[in-house]
GUNU-223370 format. One record per residue (C-alpha): residue number from 1; residue in one letter; chain; z, x, y. Coordinates in steps of 0.02 Angstrom, whole numbers, plus 50000, padded with zeros to 5 digits. Each point is the difference from the previous one (the first is absolute). Example, Ala and Ser with C-alpha at 12.3 -4.5 7.8 and 13.67 -1.06 7.14 Angstrom:
BEGIN
n res chain pz px py
1 A A 50390 50615 49775
2 S A 49967 50069 50172
END
This chain:
BEGIN
n res chain pz px py
1 M A 55081 54721 54346
2 P A 50081 50021 49830
3 P A 49968 50162 49906
4 D A 49849 50009 49888
5 D A 50100 49962 49844
6 E A 50052 49833 50077
7 V A 49821 49941 50026
8 D A 49920 49892 49865
9 K A 49872 50105 49907
10 P A 49826 49936 49955
11 M A 49984 49932 49824
12 S A 49944 50131 49876
13 V A 49843 49975 49895
14 S A 50103 49988 49841
15 A A 50115 49870 50078
16 F A 49849 49901 50060
17 L A 49919 50002 49828
18 T A 50164 49954 49915
19 G A 50025 49858 50123
20 A A 49824 49937 49965
21 A A 50036 50003 49814
22 L A 50159 49902 50031
23 R A 49903 49866 50091
24 L A 49881 49982 49854
25 L A 50146 49987 49879
26 A A 50092 49876 50109
27 R A 49857 49882 50039
28 P A 50023 49888 49847
29 S A 50183 49973 50039
30 L A 49957 49971 50183
31 A A 49877 49867 49945
32 A A 50141 49917 49904
33 T A 50105 50006 50157
34 R A 49866 49916 50105
35 A A 49967 49869 49867
36 R A 50172 49921 50020
37 R A 49984 49943 50180
38 G A 50051 49821 50039
39 P A 50111 49881 49902
40 R A 49999 50034 49816
41 S A 50069 49895 49859
42 L A 50086 50084 49853
43 R A 49975 49852 49884
44 R A 49892 50101 49882
45 H A 50157 50103 49966
46 G A 50094 49841 49957
47 V A 50093 50001 50166
48 N A 50002 49863 50131
49 A A 50000 50114 50153
50 T A 49879 50057 50134
51 I A 49984 50158 50104
52 A A 49924 49991 50173
53 R A 49981 50149 50115
54 D A 50009 50004 50189
55 E A 49904 50105 50124
56 R A 50107 50153 49957
57 G A 49974 49978 49813
58 I A 50181 49945 49976
59 P A 50021 49886 49848
60 W A 50073 49826 50024
61 I A 50050 49922 49836
62 T A 50023 49817 49959
63 A A 50079 49938 49838
64 E A 50096 49852 49929
65 T A 50119 50097 49887
66 E A 50099 50158 50027
67 T A 49923 50086 49849
68 D A 49824 49961 50060
69 L A 50046 50067 50171
70 C A 50063 50162 49921
71 F A 49842 50015 49895
72 A A 49893 49984 50156
73 S A 50111 50124 50093
74 G A 49977 50129 49863
75 Y A 49814 49965 49997
76 A A 49979 50024 50188
77 Q A 50108 50156 50005
78 A A 49900 50078 49859
79 Q A 49836 49959 50086
80 D A 50056 50096 50153
81 R A 50125 50131 49938
82 L A 49986 50023 49811
83 W A 49999 50189 50002
84 Q A 50143 50008 50124
85 M A 50100 49882 49889
86 D A 49963 50109 49849
87 L A 50054 50155 50096
88 M A 50163 49917 50054
89 R A 50049 49950 49824
90 R A 49953 50171 49932
91 R A 50108 50085 50129
92 A A 50148 49886 49961
93 Q A 49981 50032 49813
94 G A 49966 50187 50008
95 R A 49820 49986 49939
96 L A 49897 50079 50139
97 S A 49956 50153 49894
98 E A 49901 49892 49880
99 I A 49866 49985 50134
100 F A 50033 50150 50115
101 G A 50047 50136 49877
102 A A 50124 50141 50029
103 A A 50010 49973 50189
104 T A 50122 49855 49980
105 V A 50105 50056 49851
106 G A 50147 50043 50113
107 E A 50000 49827 50080
108 D A 49984 49914 49831
109 T A 50143 50101 49929
110 R A 50110 49958 50148
111 V A 49967 49814 49986
112 R A 50025 50000 49811
113 R A 50172 50080 50023
114 L A 50042 49870 50131
115 A A 49966 49868 49866
116 I A 49913 49879 50118
117 A A 49895 49925 49860
118 R A 50153 49980 49888
119 M A 50091 49903 50135
120 A A 49846 49891 50024
121 R A 50003 49957 49815
122 E A 50184 49955 50011
123 S A 49963 49885 50147
124 E A 49856 49921 49904
125 A A 50117 49954 49858
126 L A 50105 49899 50123
127 L A 49858 49910 50089
128 S A 50023 49815 50023
129 P A 49871 49892 49910
130 R A 49925 49957 50169
131 A A 49983 50183 50054
132 A A 49933 50051 49830
133 A A 49866 49866 50010
134 A A 49955 50050 50177
135 L A 49979 50183 49954
136 A A 49901 49959 49844
137 S A 49881 49894 50104
138 F A 49988 50135 50133
139 G A 49954 50129 49868
140 A A 49873 49882 49923
141 G A 49919 49983 50171
142 V A 49992 50188 50023
143 D A 49921 50022 49829
144 A A 49874 49860 50029
145 A A 49941 50081 50161
146 A A 49989 50171 49916
147 R A 49897 49928 49856
148 T A 49884 49912 50122
149 M A 49972 50158 50101
150 A A 49974 50106 49845
151 R A 49874 49876 49930
152 R A 49900 50014 50160
153 A A 50016 50191 49998
154 G A 50108 49974 50152
155 L A 50164 50091 49967
156 P A 50064 50087 50157
157 P A 49918 50170 50022
158 E A 50161 50096 49969
159 F A 49995 49944 49818
160 L A 49820 50060 49989
161 L A 50038 50169 50078
162 L A 50151 50029 49889
163 R A 49912 49927 49848
164 Y A 50130 49878 49934
165 R A 50029 49812 49991
166 P A 50153 49902 50054
167 E A 50122 49940 49867
168 P A 50063 49820 49993
169 W A 50129 49957 50133
170 T A 50176 49961 49939
171 A A 50160 49931 50074
172 C A 50076 50174 49981
173 D A 49865 50071 50113
174 T A 50054 49886 50142
175 L A 50185 50031 49968
176 A A 49975 50189 49996
177 I A 49913 49991 50170
178 V A 50149 49901 50068
179 K A 50124 50128 49931
180 M A 49898 50148 50065
181 N A 49990 49922 50172
182 G A 50188 49976 49996
183 F A 50027 50182 49955
184 D A 49882 50060 50136
185 L A 50097 49902 50132
186 A A 50172 50059 49941
187 K A 50039 50146 50115
188 N A 50173 50065 49957
189 L A 49950 50117 49860
190 G A 49926 50130 50116
191 S A 50151 49989 50115
192 E A 50121 50036 49859
193 A A 49893 50144 49938
194 F A 50000 50076 50174
195 R A 50189 49987 50018
196 A A 50025 50081 49831
197 R A 49883 50143 50044
198 L A 50085 50018 50168
199 A A 50167 50028 49912
200 E A 49920 50124 49881
201 E A 49886 50098 50117
202 A A 50077 49984 50173
203 P A 50183 49950 49980
204 D A 50046 50060 50174
205 Y A 49896 49860 50075
206 Q A 50064 49853 49899
207 A A 50109 49936 50142
208 A A 49850 50002 50117
209 F A 49868 49922 49890
210 T A 50078 49900 49857
211 L A 50019 49836 50092
212 P A 49858 49914 50094
213 K A 50012 49997 50189
214 Y A 49948 49820 50027
215 P A 50029 49956 50184
216 D A 50153 49892 50028
217 D A 49916 49889 50130
218 V A 49853 49943 49892
219 P A 50014 49813 49966
220 T A 50039 49947 49823
221 T A 49902 49858 49923
222 I A 50155 49898 49963
223 R A 50115 49977 50151
224 R A 49877 50119 50075
225 K A 50054 50010 50182
226 R A 50077 50173 50011
227 A A 50117 50018 49855
228 G A 50116 50122 50091
229 T A 50027 50185 49984
230 A A 50073 50016 49826
231 R A 49932 50145 49900
232 I A 49874 49962 49865
233 A A 50103 50064 49854
234 P A 50158 50101 49968
235 S A 49995 50189 50003
236 A A 49910 50076 49853
237 D A 50093 50091 49863
238 A A 49943 50180 50006
239 S A 50021 50018 49812
240 A A 49835 49917 49960
241 V A 49917 50054 49839
242 G A 49828 50080 50017
243 L A 49836 49968 49913
244 P A 49879 50139 49952
245 P A 49842 50004 50105
246 S A 49896 49955 49848
247 I A 50084 49829 49991
248 S A 49970 49964 50184
249 D A 49820 50057 49984
250 W A 49977 49886 49850
251 L A 50071 49855 50097
252 G A 49875 50031 50138
253 A A 50136 49991 50132
254 T A 49923 49991 50172
255 G A 50063 49996 50177
256 G A 49923 49924 50153
257 G A 50125 49891 50090
258 E A 49933 49825 50023
259 G A 49890 50003 49847
260 P A 49895 49853 49947
261 G A 50075 49839 50064
262 S A 49949 49834 50076
263 N A 50022 49890 50152
264 A A 50035 49814 49998
265 W A 50069 49879 50125
266 A A 50019 49812 50012
267 V A 50015 49903 50164
268 A A 50074 49826 50015
269 G A 49900 49864 50085
270 S A 50124 50003 50145
271 R A 49935 50173 50044
272 T A 49812 49973 49976
273 A A 49868 49934 50120
274 S A 49941 49869 49875
275 G A 50172 49941 49949
276 R A 49957 50045 49820
277 P A 50081 50143 49901
278 L A 49904 50163 49983
279 L A 50005 50136 49868
280 A A 49924 50174 50008
281 N A 49993 50126 49857
282 D A 49918 50169 49975
283 P A 50061 50082 49840
284 H A 49981 50189 50002
285 L A 49930 50080 49844
286 V A 49878 50137 49952
287 F A 49823 49984 50068
288 T A 49883 49993 49851
289 Q A 49823 49946 49965
290 P A 49997 49865 49934
291 N A 50148 49932 50097
292 V A 50167 49985 49911
293 W A 50006 49816 50053
294 Y A 49886 49859 49941
295 Q A 49966 49848 50110
296 I A 49991 49832 49912
297 G A 50014 49813 50034
298 L A 50080 49883 49873
299 R A 49995 49809 49985
300 L A 50092 49911 49861
301 D A 50003 49811 49982
302 D A 50088 49962 49836
303 G A 50030 49816 50033
304 E A 50181 50025 50053
305 R A 49970 50101 50157
306 R A 49858 50082 50091
307 S A 50021 50180 50059
308 E A 49884 50108 50104
309 G A 50042 50181 50037
310 Y A 49916 50155 50068
311 G A 50056 50180 50006
312 V A 50001 50158 49897
313 T A 50055 50060 49831
314 L A 49988 50163 49907
315 P A 49847 50008 49885
316 G A 50059 49956 49826
317 I A 50134 49875 50055
318 P A 49977 49811 50020
319 G A 50070 49903 50147
320 L A 50031 50065 50176
321 V A 50116 50139 50058
322 A A 49986 49952 50184
323 G A 49905 49867 50094
324 A A 50016 49818 50049
325 N A 49979 49822 49938
326 D A 50002 49834 50094
327 D A 50190 50002 50015
328 L A 50054 50180 50027
329 A A 49945 50179 50028
330 F A 50081 50144 49909
331 G A 49995 50189 50018
332 I A 50086 50151 49924
333 T A 50078 50167 50042
334 N A 50075 50130 49886
335 A A 50189 49977 50004
336 T A 50024 50189 49966
337 V A 50167 49965 49915
338 D A 50070 50124 49874
339 T A 49944 49944 49826
340 Q A 49997 50171 49915
341 D A 50130 50128 49945
342 L A 49980 50170 49921
343 C A 50135 50046 49875
344 L A 50046 50156 49902
345 L A 50022 50001 49812
346 D A 50098 50122 49894
347 A A 49894 50101 49881
348 D A 50063 49907 49846
349 Q A 50038 49834 50082
350 Q A 49946 49846 49904
351 L A 49946 49855 50107
352 P A 50060 49827 49953
353 D A 49863 49891 49924
354 A A 49880 50147 50011
355 W A 49816 49981 49964
356 T A 49860 50125 49973
357 E A 49813 49971 50010
358 E A 49867 50122 49942
359 T A 49827 49973 50077
360 T A 49840 50099 50016
361 V A 49897 50029 50156
362 K A 49819 49999 49943
363 V A 49901 50124 50104
364 R A 49814 49980 50023
365 G A 49916 50161 49947
366 G A 50165 50081 49952
367 A A 50144 50002 49879
368 D A 50122 49856 49993
369 V A 50169 50029 50083
370 P A 50156 49931 49916
371 V A 50133 49928 50116
372 R A 50178 49955 49957
373 A A 50090 49873 50107
374 S A 50183 49953 49976
375 G A 50136 49906 50088
376 S A 50129 49862 49992
377 T A 50034 49834 50083
378 G A 49946 50017 50180
379 C A 49950 50183 49994
380 V A 49877 50127 49932
381 E A 50017 50187 49973
382 L A 49887 50099 50113
383 E A 49990 50165 49907
384 V A 50114 50132 49926
385 A A 50042 50125 50136
386 A A 50112 50153 50004
387 L A 50145 49956 50112
388 G A 50166 50043 49922
389 G A 49941 49930 49834
390 R A 49967 49830 50079
391 R A 49857 49878 49996
392 C A 49939 49880 50135
393 A A 49968 49814 49991
394 L A 49950 49863 50119
395 F A 50079 49830 50026
396 W A 49884 49873 50084
397 S A 50016 49813 50020
398 G A 49822 49983 49935
399 Y A 50061 50054 49828
400 W A 50066 49825 49971
401 P A 49877 49862 49952
402 S A 49953 49883 50142
403 S A 49892 49846 50028
404 E A 49899 50033 50159
405 I A 49851 49900 49936
406 D A 50100 49838 50001
407 G A 50041 50035 50182
408 S A 49823 50040 50049
409 L A 49940 49835 49926
410 D A 50121 49904 50110
411 T A 50014 50091 50167
412 W A 49824 49963 50061
413 R A 50023 49813 49960
414 A A 50169 49980 50086
415 R A 50009 49861 50129
416 S A 50161 50054 50085
417 Y A 50109 50153 50020
418 P A 50131 49937 49874
419 E A 49860 49978 49872
420 F A 49928 50171 50039
421 R A 50174 50078 49992
422 D A 50031 49925 49828
423 A A 49838 50078 49935
424 L A 50061 50172 50056
425 R A 50140 49995 49872
426 H A 49876 50059 49868
427 F A 49960 50166 50085
428 G A 50071 50163 49933
429 V A 49886 50138 50068
430 P A 49952 50052 50127
431 V A 50145 49949 50112
432 L A 49917 49923 50152
433 N A 50047 49909 50159
434 H A 49907 49834 50003
435 I A 49972 49931 50174
436 V A 49957 49816 50021
437 A A 49941 49885 50140
438 A A 49998 49817 49945
439 A A 49914 49848 50071
440 D A 50168 49910 50018
441 G A 50051 50133 50126
442 T A 50103 50112 49887
443 I A 49983 50188 50012
444 A A 50091 50106 49872
445 L A 50016 50166 49911
446 K A 50062 50021 49823
447 T A 50016 50162 49902
448 A A 49953 49974 49818
449 G A 50005 50113 49849
450 R A 50124 50086 49887
451 V A 50124 50103 50103
452 P A 50143 50092 49916
453 A A 50176 49952 50054
454 R A 50067 50167 50060
455 E A 50151 50073 50080
456 P A 49971 50067 50177
457 G A 49946 50182 49998
458 S A 49938 49997 49821
459 G A 49824 50050 49952
460 L A 49980 50138 50129
461 R A 49969 50138 49872
462 P A 49998 50027 49812
463 A A 50163 49978 49907
464 G A 50057 49992 49819
465 F A 49938 49861 49887
466 D A 50168 49914 49986
467 E A 50025 50000 50188
468 V A 49827 49931 50033
469 A A 50018 49868 49864
470 R A 50165 49944 50078
471 S A 49922 49990 50173
472 W A 49871 49879 49931
473 R A 50125 49858 49985
474 G A 49860 49877 49975
475 F A 49884 49928 50131
476 L A 50031 49906 50159
477 E A 49980 49814 49976
478 F A 49847 49925 50080
479 D A 50107 49907 50127
480 E A 50085 50164 50048
481 L A 49838 50083 50053
482 P A 49965 50008 50188
483 E A 49937 49841 50081
484 V A 49980 49931 50175
485 V A 49940 49825 50044
486 D A 49956 49939 50175
487 P A 50083 50141 50100
488 D A 50061 49962 50176
489 E A 49868 50114 50077
490 G A 49861 49887 49938
491 Y A 49915 50141 49905
492 L A 50036 50126 49864
493 V A 49932 50173 49966
494 S A 49985 50105 49842
495 A A 49926 50175 50007
496 N A 50090 50091 49858
497 N A 50146 50023 50119
498 K A 50182 49993 49947
499 L A 50040 49829 49929
500 L A 50188 49982 50025
501 P A 50124 50057 50132
502 E A 50124 50134 49954
503 D A 50146 49882 49977
504 D A 49911 49898 49866
505 P A 50081 50029 49828
506 R A 49834 49996 49906
507 H A 49938 50177 49970
508 L A 49811 50003 49995
509 G A 49968 50186 50030
510 V A 49982 50124 50142
511 D A 49814 50040 50007
512 W A 49919 49887 50129
513 A A 49839 50009 50099
514 G A 49941 49899 50150
515 A A 50119 50088 50120
516 Y A 49869 49991 50138
517 R A 49884 49860 49943
518 A A 50132 49862 49987
519 P A 50071 50028 50176
520 R A 49825 50000 50073
521 I A 49957 49833 49918
522 D A 50167 49932 50061
523 E A 49957 50060 50175
524 L A 49831 49914 49998
525 L A 50071 49836 49938
526 D A 50148 50005 50119
527 A A 49883 50018 50147
528 T A 49885 49855 49953
529 D A 50054 49818 50016
530 A A 49840 49917 49940
531 V A 49932 50106 49856
532 T A 49821 49970 49943
533 D A 49901 50051 49848
534 Q A 49904 50120 50113
535 D A 50164 50082 50049
536 C A 50044 50027 49818
537 A A 49830 50074 49960
538 R A 50013 50115 50151
539 W A 50177 50056 49956
540 Q A 49944 50050 49825
541 L A 49894 50132 50090
542 D A 50138 50054 50119
543 V A 50009 50189 50021
544 A A 50157 50017 50106
545 N A 50100 50146 49931
546 L A 50187 49966 50020
547 R A 50037 50167 49922
548 A A 49916 50083 50148
549 R A 50093 49885 50119
550 R A 50164 50054 49920
551 L A 49968 50187 49985
552 L A 49885 50048 50144
553 P A 50132 49992 50138
554 H A 50105 50124 49903
555 L A 49853 50115 49969
556 L A 49937 49995 50179
557 S A 50174 50039 50065
558 A A 49987 50165 49907
559 F A 49854 50050 50111
560 D A 50091 49942 50158
561 Q A 50144 50114 49955
562 S A 49891 50152 49964
563 A A 49877 50108 50093
564 F A 49858 49945 49885
565 A A 49894 49912 50132
566 Q A 50020 50131 50135
567 D A 49850 50106 50047
568 R A 49886 49917 49873
569 P A 49829 49949 50066
570 A A 49974 49813 49983
571 D A 49839 50025 49902
572 E A 50080 50107 49864
573 P A 50017 49904 49835
574 D A 50191 50013 49999
575 A A 50017 49927 50174
576 A A 49866 49868 49970
577 C A 50086 49945 49840
578 L A 50168 49987 50087
579 T A 49922 49893 50137
580 L A 49922 49887 49869
581 L A 50169 49977 49917
582 R A 50086 49961 50164
583 D A 49868 49870 50044
584 W A 49996 49922 49826
585 D A 50046 49816 49980
586 H A 50058 50026 49819
587 R A 49848 49915 49924
588 D A 49908 50079 49854
589 A A 49836 49938 50070
590 P A 49840 50072 49923
591 E A 49933 50073 50163
592 L A 50158 50097 50047
593 A A 50047 50181 49969
594 A A 50187 49982 50029
595 P A 50035 49929 49825
596 L A 49927 50158 49924
597 I A 50105 50111 50113
598 F A 50160 49903 49966
599 A A 49973 50005 49811
600 A A 49957 50186 50001
601 L A 50157 50040 50100
602 L A 50109 49907 49876
603 D A 49913 50088 49856
604 E A 50046 50167 50076
605 L A 50180 49947 50028
606 A A 50009 49943 49819
607 E A 49939 50172 49947
608 D A 50133 50083 50108
609 W A 50146 49890 49956
610 I A 49969 49931 49825
611 V A 49863 50091 49906
612 S A 50071 50171 50045
613 R A 50163 49950 49915
614 L A 49939 49900 49851
615 G A 49831 50077 49964
616 K A 49834 49908 50006
617 E A 50011 49921 49828
618 L A 50174 49929 50017
619 A A 49974 49945 50180
620 A A 49841 49908 49950
621 A A 50102 49902 49872
622 M A 50126 49938 50130
623 P A 49984 49811 49996
624 D A 50044 49968 50182
625 S A 49947 50163 50083
626 P A 49941 49923 50166
627 L A 50166 49910 50026
628 Q A 50095 50158 49956
629 L A 49900 50094 50131
630 D A 50024 49861 50127
631 H A 50188 50009 49975
632 L A 49996 50186 50039
633 V A 49899 49970 50159
634 V A 50119 49870 50072
635 D A 50167 50069 49938
636 A A 50059 50172 50060
637 R A 50146 49996 49879
638 A A 49880 49984 49854
639 R A 49903 50151 50063
640 V A 50159 50103 50013
641 A A 50053 49950 49826
642 L A 49833 50054 49930
643 G A 50002 50165 50093
644 V A 49853 49971 50115
645 P A 50010 50025 50189
646 E A 50112 49870 50080
647 Q A 49892 49990 50156
648 L A 49825 49933 49975
649 R A 49936 50116 50136
650 D A 50032 50144 49880
651 S A 49883 49937 49865
652 V A 49882 49863 50063
653 P A 49891 50104 50120
654 A A 49963 50132 49868
655 A A 49958 49867 49872
656 F A 49889 49915 50129
657 T A 49903 50161 50030
658 R A 49966 50020 49815
659 A A 49950 49818 49985
660 V A 49875 50014 50142
661 A A 49927 50159 49928
662 R A 49973 49913 49834
663 L A 49914 49853 50085
664 V A 49890 50113 50106
665 E A 49943 50092 49845
666 K A 49949 49837 49918
667 W A 49937 49893 50144
668 G A 49951 50118 50141
669 D A 50082 50061 50160
670 D A 49984 49842 50106
671 P A 50141 49881 49949
672 R A 49926 49861 50108
673 R A 49857 49987 49877
674 W A 50110 49984 49846
675 R A 50007 49828 49921
676 N A 50123 49925 49879
677 D A 49862 49913 49902
678 T A 49904 50162 49978
679 A A 50147 50074 49908
680 H A 50045 49846 49898
681 R A 49882 49906 49887
682 I A 50021 49875 49861
683 A A 49915 50095 49860
684 D A 50004 49891 49846
685 S A 49888 50034 49852
686 H A 49950 49904 49847
687 L A 50131 49995 49863
688 L A 49881 50089 49883
689 G A 50008 50152 50113
690 R A 50186 50024 49965
691 A A 49954 50068 49828
692 V A 49814 50044 50018
693 P A 49968 50050 50182
694 L A 49811 50019 49979
695 L A 49980 49825 49930
696 G A 50121 49926 50125
697 S A 49897 50065 50146
698 L A 49851 49898 49941
699 F A 50090 49837 50035
700 G A 50023 50032 50184
701 G A 50159 50035 50094
702 T A 50028 49946 50177
703 R A 50075 50117 50128
704 T A 50069 49895 50142
705 P A 50070 50084 50157
706 V A 50163 49918 50053
707 G A 50147 50017 50117
708 A A 50175 49945 49947
709 S A 50130 50103 49908
710 L A 50133 49993 49868
711 F A 50119 49922 50126
712 S A 49895 49863 50082
713 V A 49982 49821 49942
714 R A 49822 50045 49953
715 L A 50069 50125 49876
716 M A 49886 50140 49945
717 Q A 50063 50142 49891
718 P A 49896 50158 50025
719 D A 50012 50154 49891
720 A A 49995 50179 50064
721 T A 49810 49989 50023
722 G A 50008 49837 50099
723 A A 49930 49896 49857
724 I A 50089 49832 49993
725 A A 50031 49937 49825
726 E A 50121 49856 50035
727 G A 50006 49855 50120
728 A A 49961 49814 50001
729 P A 49850 49963 49886
730 W A 50022 49813 50037
731 R A 50058 49911 50158
732 F A 50044 49816 50004
733 V A 50057 49869 50127
734 A A 50035 49816 49963
735 E A 50054 49849 50101
736 V A 50076 49851 49909
737 G A 50059 49828 50051
738 A A 49923 49831 50041
739 G A 49817 50006 49953
740 P A 49910 50128 49893
741 T A 50072 50174 49977
742 E A 49905 50128 50103
743 R A 49972 50171 49922
744 W A 49923 50163 50059
745 D A 49982 50161 49901
746 V A 49900 50158 49969
747 L A 49987 50115 49850
748 R A 49944 50180 50016
749 H A 49835 50020 49908
750 G A 49961 49830 49920
751 S A 50029 49880 49858
752 S A 49879 50083 49878
753 G A 50027 50161 49905
754 H A 49815 50025 49967
755 P A 49933 50143 50110
756 L A 49833 49916 50030
757 A A 50065 49823 50029
758 P A 49986 49923 50173
759 H A 50189 49970 50004
760 Y A 50050 50178 49951
761 E A 50023 50058 50180
762 D A 49967 49847 50108
763 Q A 50178 49987 50071
764 T A 50024 50185 50038
765 A A 49938 49995 50179
766 A A 50110 49851 50044
767 H A 50151 50084 49920
768 A A 49971 50159 50101
769 E A 49974 49905 50162
770 G A 50153 49890 49974
771 R A 49906 49837 49981
772 L A 50058 49860 49885
773 Y A 49887 49872 49918
774 R A 50048 49818 50013
775 V A 50019 49932 49824
776 S A 49904 49836 49995
777 P A 50113 49853 49959
778 G A 49957 49915 49838
779 F A 49887 50068 49864
780 P A 49818 50056 50021
781 R A 49871 49878 49933
END
């Protein structure tokens, strides 16, 4: 049994009364939600479009013009997710404190200095007439739905609790959300901050920890069959310039190895049971309530062509990010390429074409906070910091205007891979891998987005402004970005793993994930000649841990070479845990104890070998800490170079004893009763709770016990308490070819963001159990 503090407590009287009050407040808006069941015409808004909803409450929109379709899309999104949309635009514009007060001033100040809203305005000025019309119509639809709900006293309850009304939706709101999402998915900033701090705080360990230890035998996406044994990058220059801790703290640099990622694979008809191509996609993002994704069906018949698509988008953005139409299915993964550089500025250095913007964070219930943002073409200053009289600035590819909306209007309507590929030319941020399975038999992957054209080895750590500016020699041309079409294997895999082999002249970065997920998906596909949709759905839940398969033989050999197991009764926790590890099949299954033991042992080794040398704070910021630890486990020379015992038998048994003692203290003295899913739970909460925990708790929050780990295909990223904040909020499988496209998906929680609506939580059980819903072909009547 878990300790008392792990058991759900009964609801307090105050919480019960507050929840009852919430239900009274929310009933009018719930009534508005229920009133819109069935097909609904928007003609009274001057729009020739209809919205029908299926059994999961998912909107299916039909229109005859693109602008009417965008109006209806905005209308439906606002009906279901208006407060979430408002929160997303406020975060991207640094305006959370207007509704939350002082609790979010730090976040607002950070975002203002990053100039996300400024860059959105610059992109708006360059919108094509078509994209501008689409966004204007989308905003008009959002506003029409908001007015309708307000007139019926039906605004979402979050507005009522926080006592404010939504402002009109603008094109800049959508573009700011796009830019913010791009920044969130750009991962190099934390890596550079870590390397700079490493040089400043622990210079003796630069040689050991500056470069990632990505395994040489992991397949690359392009020419992916074992790219050889070349090292990932040249030796690091030990003269790296450091950053003060305050800068790294401000950046929010985090470690964690794999990090949020995604899985996607496409299988040619020659390798499937049906003879039709298959696509599977499960993008990994933060678990939130409501879900970060929004399911929607779109039908546009403008007289020239008829298009029907289904999939997901981010609330606040028209079109589809991933999904399928009658001719192709398309998914995404984060490319994890290097699109950011920190640079150092002299104290009196004048930036070319410099700009300055003074803004004010309005704080509810408090004094306004002035914020000064400044920068130049392609970069912003972060803050003035004392480091040899120098200042810091950030280059990011998102600081150039881009036209993602044009792309999003075209990708979901594409009838072939070449047409889809052409639509990708518009995308700037985030840089994504787009995976396609087409009805004509084509399977393909294309990386799209703005990627700086760098010299190999550049961008590892902060450098002077002139050096960084020179390294940004422009951007890779679209046709230079990675691409593979119809590979010989008959399938392709993308799991945030390394894109290019070492001998490829294009330098995309050094920080890759997917070191264990991509090989596992390869393994499953290699072993299956006639792949089915059921196979793909099952593989999305695969919990095989290739990290354990790689490391455990080394770790167990340490016990074989020591006297650890001698004279220990079999029923003692240490001996029982060792037996469980020896018998383990390397699966992070929910009912097993071995995954807990393995993870605890590695945690103790990390304390011994890494944390003891770098300190907790710096070690926690290491971007690829699991791979660094893995390298030490498998390579005796690396252990010697770091100054830890060369022989594993001299360190592993002691670490194992401490790990078992820690587990016994938490879970009891019988390891055979420990369970992986008792220790690990998806613990998402309502977005309101991020700023106002008491109010957030009123909107529910599902705690789902799970197996899996950070290194399995079913990726789950637990924190130190076992709470899982990141994984796959949406899972999708599609089969295309002759006949209608078949689609299956599931969304954690549900389509609605209203806490009392029937579709607020109706997909949660299926998501937890690994079930997919079949998406009915055609549109609901």
